[in-house]
N, C-alpha and C positions, 0 to 999 in steps of 0.2 A: 096599504095598510088602513086597521078601521081602528079610529081613535073613541076614545070613552071624552064625549062632551060633556060630561055633567062636572059642574065646579065641583072643584077639591078644595082648594083654598080659601082665603078670604083674597079678593082680587079687585079693583078699578076696570078691571079690562076683560074683553070678552072677546074670541077668535073671529079674526075678519076674512071673510070669504069675496072673491075678486075674483078680475081678470086680469086688472092689472093692477099691480100693487108695488106702492112703496112704503117700508118700515125703517124711521130713525129716531133717534130720541131727541127729536125737539119737531113740533111740528111746522113749524115754517121751512123746515128742510124738506119734510115730506111734502109740503105742498110744492116747493119748486120741483120735484121731482115730477109729479103728476102732472104738470104744467107742460115738461117737456112730453108726457105721452099724449096729453089731450092735443098738443101742437102736431101729434101724428109721428112722434119721437118714440126711440125702442127702450129697451132698459137699459142698455148702455148712456144714453143720451141722460135719462132719469137719473143712473146712480151719479155721475158728474156733477149735473145739476145739484143734486142733494148735498154730496161732499163740500162744493163749492161753498153752497151754504151753512153750511156742518161749520165750516172756518170762521164763518163770521157769527151765527146764534149758539156756538159754546165751546167761546175758547179757555175754557178750563182745560178741555182732552184735546182741542188739536186749534191748526189753524194755518196760515198759509206757508208757513214755515216748516209744516210736519212732514213726517213720510208716510206710505202709503202699502197696503199690496191688495191685491185682487183675486179672484176665482170668479171665473167668468161660460157662462155656458153659451155659446153661441148661437146654439140650434142643433147643432150636430156634434160638440164635442166642447172636451173641458180645455179651459186656459189658465195659467197661471200668469201673474204680474207682479215682480217686485221692484219696488218703485223706492226704495231704503236707498240712502246715502251714504258716502263713503268718507271716510274719515280726509281730512287737508294734508295734502303733502307735504307739508311741516312736521306733520305729526308722528314722536316715536315715542319710547320710553323715555327718552333723555329728554326730550322738550317740558314733559311733566316733571322730570327732576329738575330740573335747571330752576323751573319757575314755583315749585310747589314743594320741594324737597325729596330726598333721597326714600326716604319712609312712604312714599304716595304708594296706593294699590289699584287704583283708577284715577281717570280724567274725572275732576269736580264735579259736584253733582248739578250746580247751577253756575249760569254765568259764560259769558261768551267761549270758554274753553271748554265747553260740556257740548258744543253744536257740531253735527257734521253737516254735510252737503243735503238741503232739503230736497226730499224728494215728489213730493204728492202731488205739485204741478206738472210734474210728469207723467206721472199714474194717466191724468185726468187727459192729459193731450194720447199718451199711446191709446187709452182705451177708445176716447175719439175718432182717431184716425184710424185704428183698424177694424171699429167695429159699430161705429155711433152713425147718425143718419141725419141731424140737425147738423146749422153752422154751428163751430168751436163757441162765438162771442154770445149767442144766443142761451146756449148753457151756462154764461156766467151771468145773464141777464138778473136773475131772479136775485141771486147772493148780491150783488152790487147795490141792487134798489133798497134788500134789505139793512146791506149795511150803511147806505145813505140815509135812508127814512129812518132806522132804528126800530127796536123792537120792546116788549114791555120783558124785565126778567123775570123769566120763572123761577118756581121753587128751589127744586133741586138746584139746579146750576147756581141759584144764588149762594146755596150752603156752602159749598165747593168752593164759588168766588172770594167768599168771605174768609174761608178757611185759609187760603194760599194767599193773601193779599199782603199778610203781614211778614213774610217769610219773605217775599219776591219783592216790595214797594222800592226796594234797594237797586234793584239790579237797572241799568238801563234802558228808558224807553217805555218800562214796566207802568207805574204812576201815570206816566203822560197818558197811556192810551186806555188803560184798565183799573183806572180810580179817577175819574174826571169828575169826583164829588170833594177831591182827596181822602177815598174811602172804596170798598166796594160795593156796588150797584146795591138795592134795597129791593126787595119783592117787589114787581110790578113798576119801575124806574125804567125811564128808556132809555137806552143804551144806544148809542151811534156809533160807528167807525166810519170816517170819512177818508180815511187812510188807508183802509184794505177797500175800498169803493175804485179809487184811485187805481190800487194795486189789480184789482181784477178784468178794472175796464182795460187797463193794458195787456195782460194776461190774454184775453177774450179777443183782444185785437190783432195779436199777434201769434195766436196757437202757443203761448208759453215761451215764445224766445225771450220775450223783456225780461223775464226772471231768471232765464238762465246766461243769456248773452247781452241783454240788453239792457235798461236804464235800471232796473232793479236790483240785476246782478251788479251793475256798479254801485248801487247805494248798497247793497250789502256786506259788498267789500272795506267800502269806504265805512261802513259800521262797525266793521269786522277789527279793522286795523287803528281805529279810532279806541277802541277800548281794549287792545293787546290782544284781539285774537289773529289766528292763522289762517283763517278761511280768505281765499281770494278768487279774483274772478277767472281763474285759471282754473282752480276748482269747481268753478259751478260751471264752467261749459265743457267742462270733461266729463257732467252726470249725463247716463243714459237710465231709462228705466228697463227693464231686462223680461222679457218672455221666457218663462220656467215651466218644466214639466211638472205638474202636480205629485206628490206622493199620495199614496192609498193603504188604507188597512180594511182589510173585511170585516164584517162585525154583523150577526145575524142575518147575513144575508143581503147587506147591503156593504158598499162602501164608504166611508169617510176620506175626503182629501183635503188633506195639508199642503200649502208651500213648504218647499224644501230649506233647508237652513241657509241663512243664521238666523230664522226663526224656531220657535220652540213650538211648533208644530206638530214635530213629532212623539212631545211630551203626551198629547192624545192619542195618536194611533199607538203608539206602545204600552198605553195602559189599555186600552180596548185590546190589542191581542190578548193581553194577559189576562181579561175580564172576559174574555170567548171561551176560556175554559172553565167558567162556573155557570151553575144554572141559576142567574139573578132572576129569571122569571117566576121561579118558585119563592125567593124569597118575599115579606112587603116590602113594597115599595119605599115606603119610609121608615122599614124598622131599622135596628142596629147593624144586622148582619150583612145586609145589603152596602150601608156608606160604610163599614166596617172597609169591605171587600175594594170598594171606590177608591176611598182612600188611602188602602196599601198599594195600590194597583198604579196611585199618581204617584206614591213616594217614590215608588223602584224605577218610574220612569223619568221624575225628574232626578234620580241621584244619576242616570247615565245622559241627561241631555246637559246637566249643567255641567260634566265632567267632560264630554267630548264636544257638543255644537256649538260652531263659529262657522265664519264663510266657508265654503265647503274646500275651497283651496287648501286651508288649514286645518283640517279635518285630519285624525287619524285613524278615523274609523268611517265608515262610510254609511249614510240613511238606511241601504240598503240591509246591509250588517246588522245595524238596531233593530231593525224591524225582520229579522230574520225568524221566523215561525218557529224554528226549534229554538233559537235563543231567549224568546218571550215565552216559551213553554215553560223552560227551566225558570225563568224568572218569577215565572208564575207560583212555580212550587215550592217558593219562597216565603209565600203569604200564609202566614196562622190564622185561622178563621177564629181565634181565641186569644192573640196577642198582637198589640199595637209593636212595630218593629221599627228604629233606628237604619234604615239602609244606607249601605255604601253602593260605589258604581261599580257596575258587571265588567265582565270583559266580551264585548262582542266577537264571535268567530271572524280570521281572517283581517288584513291591513289596519197721565190721562188722557184717554183715547175715543174715539168716539168710532161705531160700527154700523151700519147700512145696511138693507137688502132690496132689492129691485125686481121686477118681474114681470112681462109683458105677454099680451095674448097669442104672440106669436112662438111662445116658447124662449125666448132670450131670458136667462136669470143672472143676476149680479150679487156677488157676495165680498163686500168691502170695507176695510179698516183703514181707517187713519188716524193719525197719533203725535201728540208732542211729547209722549214718556210719561213725562211724571207732572201731571196736574201744571198747564201753561208751559211745560217744558223748561230751558233754560231761565225761563223770565226774561230775558233780554227781546226786547221787540227795537226792530229798526224802525224811525219813527217817518219818516217820510212817505212809507207804503205800509205801513203797519206790521210787518212780517212777526209776527210771535214764531221764534225760532227754537226748536225741539233742545231736548237734553240727551240726543242717543249716544252722546259720546260718552256718556257716564258707563254704558255697556260694555265699553272694554275693558280690559284689565291691562296694568304698566309692571306686572311680575312677571317676569320668565319662568318663578316658579309657585307659582298661582295654582290654583285649583283645575283652571282649565287653561293650560299655555297657548292652544290653540286659538284663543280669542286676545291674546299679546295685540297691544295697538301697533299700527305701522300704518304708512302712508297710502290713501287709496283704499283702502280695507273696511269692510263694511262689520262692524260689530255686532255682538250678540242682540237679537230683537225679541220683543215680548208679543209683537201685535200678529195675529192672526187669524184671517177670514175662513171658514169652513164651508164644505161643499158636500153633499150626500149625492150616490146614486146607486141607483140597482139595474141590474143586467145592462150594463153601459147606458142606461138614459137616467135624466137627471131627476130628482126626487126633492130634495131642500137646499136654498141656501139659507146660511146662519152664521150666528158669532155672536159670541158673551165678552163686551169689553173688560179690561182689567187686569194690567199688569199678569203675574203668575195665574190669577186666578183664569185667564182667559181658556187655557186647555182642560182644566179643572170644572169649567163651565159647559166645555164642547163635549166633555164624557158625562158630567151628571145629567144632563138634559138630555143627550142623545137616550142614554140606558133609560128614563124616562119613556119616551116616547117608544124605542125598538122593543122595550123588556117590557114594560110594564102597560103599553098603550094609551099612554096620558097623551091628551092634544096639545100643540105647542104654545097654547097660549098657559094650560095647565103647569106642563115642563117648567115655561117662563116664569110661573108665578110660584112653584116650589119653593119651600125653603131650600139655602145652599150651606155647604160648608167651602171653608179653605184652610188648605193644608200650609202650613208654613214653613216650618223647619224644625228635623227632629222631631219630637212626637209631638209639637203644637200644631192645634187644628181650631180655627175660629168658626162660630158654628151662628146663624140666625136665630133669633129668640123664635122664632114662629116652631122650631122644630119640637117633636113630642117631648116630653120630660122623659120618658122612658128610653126612647132612644138616644136620648144624650148621656143619658146613667148605661146603660148599655154598653157608650164610646168609651166612658169613664173606668167602666170595667174592666176593658181590652185594654187599658192604658195608655188610652189616648189622653193628651191633656189638652181639655177644653174649654175653651173662654167664648161664653156667650154674648154677643153683640147686638145691639138693636141702633144699627150704622145706615143710615139714607142713602150716604155718601159716595159708596163708590167698593167699599171692602169685599162686597159680594157679585159684584159685576151686574152688567147689564147686557142682555141679547135680545136683536130682532129675528124674526122666523120666516120663512116663507117655503112653503109645503107645497109641491103640486099634486093636487089629486088625481089629476088624469089630463087628458086633452085641454092644452087650457083655452082654448077657445069655445068649449062645452062646459067642462067642471071649472077651471080655474085652478085657485089656490086657497089655502089657510095660511092666514099670517098673524102673526102673534109680537106684541110690542114688549116689553120690562116694564112692569110697574115703579121700579128702582129710579127712573129717570122720566124724564118731562115730555118724551117725545109719545110715538102714536103709529100705528100701520094703518092707512086708510088706502083706498082704490075704487077702482070703478068696472 
């Protein structure tokens, strides 16, 4: 691929070229990953160390109580890892009806009854055991040091923190750990997290056993019981991260890979399968026609994903049926080049988040995502070990007659997930580890940035810098203020209900990209980091 390296948009970032790379949304996490590479570790060691550091450095999006997913190129083949947690054994629709009334349609958004089993620590252990090269305790050391010594809170993180604190301050443990001055920290104030340091030290010393069967598991179960939750030691002990076969979709001679359900990665694959039927390269990259096509394809994909996707054993159609080429071609025919539409689901034939990427000179590449779901997750923080717990339970339905019956809550079941790492290959060889964090922005970001690179030759940093839109529902679309006025007007004329936002704190996601240029020992990689976050891409 021959990229255009001339800057096209205002940005504080330039592409990074190196043989060993870490890209993340906080510089201290990048340094943690690079430290492992300097010590002779590989890209997996770097990813685990960076992920542990991110749990401390960006608590607005993830923590030690997060879930995680990974796509990993080991030098010869691609592997997928699903480390999302399952519902406590006590969870049924009746459990929530008894506590919250017969009319509830989902578990609560915040609080202890939003918490499923946290899976991120199991991802770190599984990755290290299968592909790592350094002692696991060494991978926890940088994050432990940062938690103990503290760090100066950067600009974007502070804004997200201050926005979330008023809503969550009453949740158990939140104010104790995340409002140490009785408020959110200010830009440049030092935040220390000694409880998380204790947890990281125990996790490192026991290769994660403390979290699922040891002292941290006991503390989490006590905390849950104390606040009326259902999570038990048995639920934690039963958790296992699962290696899975990634899904794939061809596009312009490349293959995009995503984790299979219960995540929403299918939406990106389906949208690209529809866009394959249009000649986007002949359309102006930032013009209304090109963006209209992408918006409509995403709408069609989301209509199916929100209707059918759940834990695979509960789905009434398979991912293969949803990705069938004939089905996607028929869906593509529904797109009207001049008119925005509100699509319903089709009938397939038959039956707050962080993202980071790493790569090393031996050819190993990692695409990794870790999330508490909605900004600080449940808001609940176990006090002894500082475990900030996700709110993935909110992704379940409690309504058997709801829009997606397959996603009905049940004991030991995984909920619908939004977090999705991505990976690109060509002719069976690795090309790019990338992701764009941000709830339902993630597949939309995957599609928008990949179209820019593959159809229009924009380099990863330019594709990352470019303005984005975000489809919401119906005809509603949010757009960044940087879009050309004639593009916005063209979309309005096609019937899109456009809302222009200047939002630096997450509306349009944030990405990290590592593209392999050729032989990693000779040419290495070109990497990008999103200016919408505090992070960077760095390497050597």
